[in-house]
Every structure is written in structure tokens, then in C-alpha cells.
C-alpha positions as CSV (number, residue, x, y, z in Angstrom):
1,M,-20.7,4.7,19.5
2,V,-20.5,8.4,18.0
3,L,-17.0,9.9,19.9
4,I,-17.6,13.5,20.2
5,Q,-14.4,15.8,21.0
6,I,-15.5,19.5,21.8
7,T,-12.8,21.7,22.5
8,F,-13.1,25.8,23.2
9,I,-11.3,29.1,22.5
10,F,-9.2,29.7,25.4
11,A,-7.9,32.9,23.6
12,F,-8.5,34.2,20.5
13,M,-5.7,36.6,18.9
14,N,-5.9,38.8,15.2
15,K,-3.9,36.1,13.4
16,P,-6.0,33.6,12.5
17,A,-3.3,30.5,12.9
18,N,-4.2,30.0,16.9
19,T,-5.7,26.8,18.3
20,S,-8.7,26.8,20.1
21,Y,-6.9,24.7,22.7
22,P,-3.9,25.9,24.8
23,K,-0.6,24.9,23.1
24,E,1.0,23.7,26.5
25,R,-1.9,21.3,26.7
26,I,-1.7,20.0,23.4
27,K,0.4,16.5,23.6
28,I,2.5,15.2,20.8
29,L,4.3,12.0,20.6
30,F,6.9,10.8,18.3
31,L,8.0,7.5,18.3
32,E,10.9,5.5,16.6
33,N,13.5,8.0,16.8
34,I,12.0,10.2,14.3
35,S,13.6,13.3,13.1
36,D,14.5,16.6,14.6
37,K,13.0,18.5,11.5
38,A,9.9,16.8,12.7
39,V,10.0,18.9,16.3
40,E,10.8,22.6,14.8
41,P,7.9,23.3,13.5
42,F,5.6,22.4,16.4
43,K,8.3,23.6,19.0
44,S,9.1,27.0,17.5
45,N,5.1,27.7,17.0
46,G,4.8,27.0,21.0
47,Y,3.9,23.5,21.1
48,E,6.2,22.7,24.1
49,N,4.1,19.1,24.8
50,V,6.4,16.9,22.7
51,K,7.3,13.8,23.7
52,R,9.8,11.8,21.8
53,I,10.7,7.8,22.3
54,N,13.6,6.0,20.4
55,S,12.0,2.9,19.8
56,A,8.5,1.0,18.5
57,L,5.6,0.2,21.3
58,S,3.8,-2.8,21.8
59,E,0.2,-2.4,21.5
60,E,0.2,-2.6,25.6
61,E,2.6,0.0,25.7
62,L,1.0,2.4,23.0
63,I,-2.6,1.8,24.6
64,A,-1.0,3.3,27.9
65,E,1.0,6.2,26.3
66,I,-1.6,7.6,23.8
67,K,-4.4,8.3,26.3
68,D,-4.4,11.7,26.4
69,V,-2.2,12.0,22.9
70,H,-3.8,14.7,20.2
71,L,-0.9,14.1,17.6
72,L,1.1,10.7,17.2
73,G,4.0,10.3,14.9
74,I,5.4,6.9,14.0
75,R,7.6,4.7,11.6
76,S,7.0,1.4,9.9
77,K,7.4,-0.3,12.9
78,T,4.4,0.5,15.4
79,H,1.3,-1.1,14.6
80,I,-1.9,1.2,15.3
81,S,-4.6,-1.4,15.8
82,A,-8.3,-0.8,16.4
83,K,-7.9,-1.2,20.1
84,V,-5.3,0.9,20.1
85,L,-7.2,3.8,18.4
86,A,-10.2,3.1,20.9
87,A,-8.1,4.1,23.9
88,A,-6.9,7.4,22.0
89,S,-10.0,9.4,22.8
90,K,-8.3,12.5,22.5
91,L,-6.5,11.9,19.1
92,Q,-6.6,13.8,15.9
93,A,-4.0,12.8,13.4
94,I,-1.2,10.0,12.6
95,G,1.8,11.1,11.0
96,C,3.9,7.9,9.4
97,F,7.3,9.4,8.9
98,C,7.7,6.6,5.7
99,I,6.3,5.8,2.7
100,G,3.9,3.2,4.0
101,I,0.8,3.4,5.6
102,N,-0.6,-0.5,6.1
103,Q,1.1,-0.5,9.9
104,V,-2.3,1.7,10.3
105,D,-5.7,0.2,10.7
106,L,-6.9,2.6,8.3
107,K,-10.5,1.8,8.8
108,A,-10.8,1.9,12.4
109,A,-9.0,5.5,11.8
110,T,-11.7,6.4,9.1
111,K,-14.6,6.0,11.5
112,A,-12.8,7.6,14.8
113,G,-12.2,10.2,12.3
114,I,-8.5,10.5,12.8
115,V,-6.9,11.9,9.4
116,V,-3.4,9.5,8.8
117,F,-0.9,11.0,6.9
118,N,2.8,9.7,5.1
119,A,5.4,10.9,2.9
120,P,5.1,9.0,0.0
121,Y,7.6,10.9,-1.7
122,S,10.7,11.9,0.4
123,N,12.8,8.8,0.0
124,T,12.6,8.2,-3.2
125,R,15.8,9.3,-4.5
126,S,17.9,7.7,-1.7
127,V,16.3,4.3,-2.6
128,A,16.9,4.9,-6.1
129,E,20.3,5.6,-5.9
130,L,20.7,2.8,-3.4
131,V,19.5,0.3,-6.9
132,I,22.1,1.6,-8.9
133,G,24.6,1.6,-6.4
134,A,23.6,-2.1,-6.0
135,S,23.1,-3.3,-9.6
136,I,26.6,-1.7,-10.2
137,M,27.9,-4.2,-6.7
138,L,26.5,-7.5,-8.2
139,I,27.1,-6.8,-12.2
140,R,30.7,-6.9,-11.2
141,R,30.3,-9.0,-8.2
142,I,32.2,-7.1,-5.3
143,P,30.2,-8.6,-2.7
144,D,32.8,-12.1,-3.5
145,K,35.8,-10.3,-4.2
146,N,35.4,-7.9,-0.8
147,R,34.9,-10.7,1.3
148,A,37.9,-12.5,-0.5
149,A,39.8,-9.6,0.5
150,H,38.8,-9.4,3.7
151,E,39.7,-13.1,4.1
152,G,43.4,-12.0,2.9
153,L,42.9,-13.7,-0.7
154,W,44.0,-11.8,-3.7
155,M,41.2,-12.1,-6.3
156,K,42.1,-9.7,-9.2
157,E,39.8,-11.5,-12.3
158,A,37.3,-10.1,-15.1
159,K,35.7,-12.9,-15.3
160,G,31.9,-13.1,-14.2
161,S,32.5,-8.7,-14.3
162,Y,30.7,-6.7,-16.7
163,E,29.4,-3.0,-17.2
164,L,25.9,-1.6,-16.6
165,R,25.9,-0.1,-19.8
166,G,23.9,-1.8,-22.9
167,K,22.5,-4.0,-20.3
168,T,18.5,-4.2,-19.5
169,L,17.0,-3.2,-16.2
170,G,13.5,-4.7,-15.6
171,I,11.2,-2.5,-13.5
172,I,8.3,-4.2,-11.6
173,G,6.4,-1.1,-10.6
174,Y,6.8,2.1,-12.3
175,G,5.4,4.7,-9.2
176,N,7.4,7.0,-7.6
177,I,10.5,5.3,-7.1
178,G,10.4,3.0,-9.9
179,S,10.5,6.0,-12.5
180,Q,13.0,7.6,-10.9
181,V,15.5,4.5,-10.5
182,S,14.3,4.3,-14.9
183,V,15.8,7.6,-15.4
184,L,18.9,7.2,-12.9
185,A,19.7,3.7,-15.2
186,E,19.0,5.7,-18.5
187,G,21.5,7.9,-17.7
188,L,24.3,4.7,-17.6
189,G,23.5,4.0,-20.8
190,M,20.8,0.9,-19.6
191,K,17.8,0.1,-21.7
192,V,15.0,0.0,-19.5
193,K,11.5,-2.5,-19.4
194,F,9.0,-1.7,-16.9
195,Y,5.7,-3.6,-15.7
196,D,2.8,-2.4,-13.9
197,T,-0.6,-3.6,-13.9
198,E,-1.3,0.5,-14.5
199,T,-1.1,2.1,-17.5
200,K,1.6,4.4,-17.2
201,L,3.4,7.2,-19.0
202,P,7.3,6.0,-19.7
203,L,10.0,8.2,-18.6
204,G,13.1,8.8,-21.5
205,N,13.2,5.9,-23.4
206,A,12.0,3.1,-21.0
207,S,9.0,0.8,-22.8
208,A,6.6,-1.2,-20.9
209,A,6.7,-5.0,-21.0
210,K,3.4,-7.1,-22.2
211,S,3.7,-9.3,-18.9
212,L,5.5,-9.9,-16.0
213,K,7.0,-13.1,-17.3
214,D,8.2,-11.1,-20.6
215,L,9.9,-8.3,-18.4
216,V,12.0,-10.6,-16.5
217,S,12.9,-12.9,-19.2
218,Q,14.7,-10.3,-21.3
219,S,15.9,-8.1,-18.2
220,D,19.5,-8.7,-16.9
221,I,18.7,-6.9,-13.7
222,I,15.1,-7.1,-12.2
223,S,14.3,-4.3,-9.4
224,L,10.8,-4.5,-7.3
225,H,9.1,-1.2,-6.9
226,I,5.7,-2.8,-5.3
227,P,3.5,-2.7,-2.7
228,E,2.8,-5.2,-0.3
229,T,-0.8,-6.9,-0.9
230,G,-2.7,-10.3,-1.4
231,Q,-1.7,-10.2,-5.2
232,T,1.6,-9.4,-4.7
233,K,2.4,-12.0,-1.8
234,N,5.4,-14.0,-3.0
235,L,5.4,-12.9,-6.2
236,V,8.7,-14.0,-6.9
237,N,8.5,-17.5,-6.2
238,R,9.4,-20.6,-7.7
239,A,7.4,-20.6,-10.2
240,N,8.1,-17.2,-11.5
241,L,11.7,-17.7,-11.2
242,K,12.0,-20.5,-14.2
243,F,10.8,-17.4,-16.4
244,F,14.2,-15.2,-15.6
245,K,17.0,-14.6,-17.5
246,K,19.9,-17.3,-16.4
247,G,22.6,-15.5,-14.4
248,S,19.8,-12.5,-14.0
249,I,20.2,-10.5,-11.0
250,L,17.2,-9.3,-8.8
251,I,17.0,-6.3,-6.1
252,N,14.3,-6.2,-4.1
253,Y,14.0,-2.8,-1.9
254,A,10.5,-2.8,-1.8
255,R,8.6,-5.3,0.7
256,G,9.6,-8.2,2.4
257,E,6.3,-10.4,1.8
258,V,6.9,-10.0,-2.2
259,V,9.8,-12.6,-2.4
260,D,9.8,-16.1,-1.5
261,L,13.2,-16.2,-0.4
262,K,13.6,-20.1,0.2
263,A,12.9,-20.0,-3.6
264,L,15.7,-17.3,-4.5
265,A,18.3,-19.1,-2.2
266,A,17.4,-22.3,-4.4
267,A,17.7,-20.0,-7.1
268,L,21.0,-18.7,-6.5
269,Q,22.5,-22.0,-5.2
270,E,21.8,-23.8,-8.2
271,G,23.1,-21.2,-11.1
272,R,20.2,-19.8,-12.1
273,L,20.2,-16.4,-10.8
274,G,24.1,-14.5,-10.9
275,G,23.3,-12.0,-7.5
276,A,20.8,-10.7,-5.7
277,A,20.2,-7.4,-3.1
278,I,17.6,-7.9,-0.3
279,D,17.0,-4.7,1.8
280,V,13.4,-6.1,3.0
281,Y,12.2,-9.6,4.9
282,P,9.1,-11.1,5.5
283,W,10.2,-10.9,9.2
284,E,12.3,-8.2,11.0
285,P,14.1,-7.6,13.9
286,E,12.6,-5.1,16.2
287,K,15.8,-3.3,17.2
288,N,19.2,-2.8,16.8
289,G,21.6,-5.8,17.9
290,D,18.8,-8.2,17.7
291,R,19.6,-11.6,16.0
292,F,18.5,-11.5,12.3
293,E,18.1,-14.7,10.0
294,T,17.3,-15.4,6.4
295,P,17.9,-18.3,3.8
296,L,19.8,-15.7,1.8
297,Q,22.8,-15.5,4.2
298,G,26.3,-17.0,3.3
299,L,25.1,-17.3,-0.6
300,A,27.8,-16.3,-2.9
301,N,26.8,-12.4,-4.3
302,V,24.3,-11.3,-2.2
303,I,24.1,-8.0,-0.6
304,L,22.1,-8.0,2.4
305,T,21.3,-4.5,4.1
306,P,19.1,-4.2,7.2
307,H,15.9,-2.1,5.2
308,I,17.9,0.6,4.9
309,G,16.8,1.9,1.4
310,G,15.6,5.1,2.7
311,S,17.7,5.7,5.4
312,T,19.5,8.6,4.7
313,E,20.4,11.9,6.8
314,E,18.3,13.9,3.6
315,A,15.6,11.2,3.3
316,Q,15.1,11.2,7.1
317,E,15.0,15.2,6.9
318,N,12.4,15.4,4.0
319,I,10.1,12.9,5.6
320,G,10.2,14.9,8.9
321,E,9.7,18.3,7.0
322,D,7.0,16.7,5.3
323,V,4.8,15.0,7.6
324,S,5.2,17.4,10.6
325,S,3.8,20.3,7.8
326,K,0.9,18.5,7.0
327,L,0.3,17.3,10.9
328,F,1.0,21.2,11.9
329,Q,-1.6,22.1,8.8
330,Y,-4.1,20.5,10.0
331,L,-3.9,21.1,14.1
332,E,-3.6,25.0,13.1
333,R,-5.6,25.4,9.8
334,G,-7.7,21.8,9.3
335,I,-5.8,21.3,5.8
336,T,-6.1,17.5,5.2
337,N,-4.0,17.3,2.1
338,G,-2.8,14.0,1.6
339,S,-4.8,12.3,4.3
340,H,-5.3,8.5,3.8
341,T,-9.0,9.1,5.9
342,V,-10.4,12.1,6.4
343,P,-11.2,13.5,2.6
344,A,-8.5,16.3,1.4
345,I,-9.4,19.8,1.8
346,G,-7.1,22.7,1.4
347,L,-8.4,25.8,2.4
348,P,-7.3,29.6,3.2
349,P,-7.5,31.2,6.7
350,V,-10.5,33.5,7.2
351,D,-10.0,37.1,9.5
352,N,-12.9,37.8,12.1
353,A,-14.7,34.0,12.0
354,H,-14.4,30.6,14.0
355,R,-13.4,28.2,12.2
356,I,-15.3,24.5,13.5
357,L,-14.3,21.3,12.0
358,H,-17.1,18.7,11.8
359,I,-16.5,14.8,10.7
360,H,-19.0,13.0,10.5
361,N,-20.3,9.0,8.7
362,N,-20.9,9.9,5.3
363,I,-25.1,9.5,5.4
364,P,-27.7,11.9,3.3
365,G,-28.8,14.8,4.6
366,V,-26.2,15.9,7.2
367,L,-24.7,18.6,5.4
368,S,-28.5,20.1,5.0
369,A,-29.3,19.3,8.8
370,I,-26.1,21.6,9.8
371,N,-27.2,24.5,7.7
372,T,-30.7,24.1,9.0
373,A,-29.7,24.0,12.5
374,L,-27.6,27.0,12.0
375,S,-29.8,29.1,10.2
376,K,-32.8,28.3,12.4
377,N,-31.0,30.0,15.1
378,N,-29.3,32.9,13.3
379,I,-25.9,31.5,13.0
380,N,-24.2,33.3,9.8
381,I,-21.4,30.8,8.1
382,V,-18.9,33.0,6.9
383,G,-17.2,30.3,4.5
384,Q,-18.0,26.5,4.1
385,Y,-16.1,23.4,3.0
386,L,-17.2,19.8,2.2
387,K,-15.8,17.1,0.9
388,T,-16.5,13.3,1.4
389,N,-15.1,9.9,0.4
390,D,-17.2,6.6,1.0
391,E,-17.5,6.6,4.5
392,I,-16.4,10.1,6.1
393,G,-17.2,13.7,5.3
394,Y,-15.5,17.0,6.3
395,V,-17.2,19.8,7.1
396,V,-15.4,22.9,7.6
397,L,-17.1,26.2,8.6
398,D,-16.2,29.6,8.8
399,V,-18.8,31.2,11.5
400,D,-19.4,34.5,13.6
401,K,-16.9,34.7,16.1
402,K,-19.7,35.8,18.9
403,L,-21.7,32.3,18.2
404,S,-19.7,30.0,18.1
405,K,-20.0,28.1,21.1
406,Q,-23.5,27.9,20.2
407,A,-22.5,26.5,17.0
408,V,-20.6,23.9,18.2
409,E,-23.7,22.3,20.5
410,L,-25.8,22.7,17.8
411,L,-23.7,20.4,15.5
412,K,-22.8,18.5,17.9
413,L,-26.2,17.0,18.0
414,V,-26.3,16.8,13.8
415,K,-27.2,13.0,13.5
416,G,-23.8,10.9,12.3
417,T,-21.3,13.0,13.9
418,I,-18.2,11.8,14.6
419,K,-16.1,15.0,15.8
420,V,-16.6,18.8,16.6
421,R,-13.7,20.6,17.2
422,V,-13.1,24.7,17.4
423,L,-9.9,25.0,15.7
424,Y,-9.7,29.0,16.0
């Protein structure tokens, strides 16, 4: 069923940033203890109806909460299903305050004309630094010495401890984080090789490996920086672990499903690998304090952390500022740069006009129908912007202020319309 949402202008000020809907009635919901930085731009601009919940919500809980929400902010543990989106009749945009967006049903969001943003770069430095830190700890076998010291045993020895300098770091996935790890590693005197399914320009003196087997067989430390897809699930498995250089170290701060942990545990117990640092898991507890189990617990020279690769104060502030800025710009300007659903449009404000947002199915003739309907009724278009993807078209119209209400009524009758909103 086509969903049409119309909001009208209650007050229009000279500044074109004024929204069509009373700010006190716009509901914003932030889940999972999102940073204060995310709330600041809204509250400082008059949006007081901001609700914050520190934890993730189940599907049933979210359906109950989201009914009248206009903007939703989540992190990685809240799953936005088609059922949730069907209950969100007023939802305009979702901000994922993290790198990933796989927790949102993007197909359903696209069909509903809901904009989805994330923060693909904001915590890359935090993850990259921790990878380097884990590399130093593991190659020096610090976890074992630390455990012994806590147990009252003195283990002052150099056996099995090495410097990073001169060693080879193999990076699987040379994207935003992998490339930054590459730069930091070279600064410490490491040789860097990487493997990526796409052709990537190397930074510094890094070089591309011909194959995954070629990379892991030559690397002293292997760090994963790949998404979770059908192709990457259990990429590091019993078969591929046989090609790893004996005594090498595996670091996974990417996604939990990309490593077969039972196979990794066996490789560590058999001495084929010299250590591992794991931050993400196929299954993770819902909240702090819950019980957690993994086959890697109790193994020598293994660092286990609770999905904290990007969890620094700086990263959370950066993410809060980045995603909230995108949500704010969409709410007040109609700007969709960084969207994963509605096509990306960045556009300047226009004085002495009202701005209308029209989201529609990408079918032939929509723009022609819009222009015909308006021109027949002598509604002048001051400015017009259109962008499409495979499924959705997004038109931004600036029209004569006196005729904007009539224009909205005409636009909602256009075939293929999903949403119409007067912005200001």
C-alpha cells in the first residue's frame, strides 16, 4: 500500500531552515546509550521531544515505541525489521550510530521511503590503534605473562617474544580501517601486504597479494577488516588455516561471522597459530553482565574483548556528531548525502519559496507527471532536484509560497508516490 505522509506549515520564518512541522511535536528516539553529542544539535535548535533509552529493544518493544517517532537513532544491537518499519507510520529517517547498517532491513526501508544513515569513518582510528596495540601484546606474548603475574608467578624471559619491526602484517580487506592500520604499521617498521576483492591503491609501501593463500602464508600477523556477507562467512576456516604461516597471529576486529572460532581454537591448541585477538563473535550478549562463552576462553596468548574496537570516547563523540548532523540536515534541509536508501542529494536553501520533498517508486513518467500537474495549475517551480536509484526516486521542489499547500495535494495524487513532505 502506498504510504503518504503530509505535514503542513504552521509558521514560516524568514530563515529557510524552519521545518513545516512544529518542532515540539517532532519525536526523536535514541537507543543504546548514544552519545550526548547526538542530542546537542537537536536540543540547541528547538527540538525538545528527544527520548533516550540506554539499551536495545526487542522487536515487540520497538514496535510499541516507534509508532509516532519521526527520527530513530540506533547502534548495532537494535534490529529494524520490515515488521517494525510497517508500524512506524511517521518515521522519516534512521541513524545508525556505528559503521554497519546490516541491522536494518534496507529493502523495507527503501520501499517505505525512509532514509538510512550511518557513520562509516568515525571510529576507524580507534579500531586501527587497537589492532596495532593487540599486535604488540601478542607478538610479545604479554597475555601469558600478565596471567602468570596475576597468579603470582614470575616469567621474565625473551623466548617467543619478538619486535614488530621487520615483521609482515597481512591485511584482509583494504578499506577505511584496513588502510589506516597499514599506515600505522609501516610507521613501526612493518612490511604490509593486503588482499582485497577490489583493486585498491596501496598507501605507503604496502603491496597487494595475489590471493588469500599468498597473503596468509607470508604474514606474521593477519588482521581482518571485511564486512559480513555470504562470501565472507567463515572465511577463516579449517581449510584456510592450514595455509597460515606457522606461529602467526590472527586479529579479528571486523565481524563475528567471518571466523570459524572452533577451527581457530584447534589451530591455537595444536600450535599452528601463535596467538589471536578477537573482538567480535557470531553470538554476543544483549547487555553488560550477561554470560558469554566462546571456544577461545582459557587458551594461551589470546586476547578476548567485548566488541570494543570502536569504543573510545573520541569515536563515540565523532559518530554522534556525524550521524546526528546527517539526520538534522535531512530534517531541516532535505539533504540525503550518505543515505543508503533514498538517493543522495545535497542542495542549498532557497529564499521566498516553500520546499517539498517527494519520494516515489522509480517508474517512468513520475517527473513528467509532477511537472504537468503543477504547470496546469499555474504553480511556478523555483527550483527542482531529482535523483534516483534502482528502486526509489527523490524529487525536491521549491515552489511559490502561496501555492505550496495546493502543490502538495496535487503531488500526493501522482502515480508511484510513497511520501510527500513540506519541509519549510
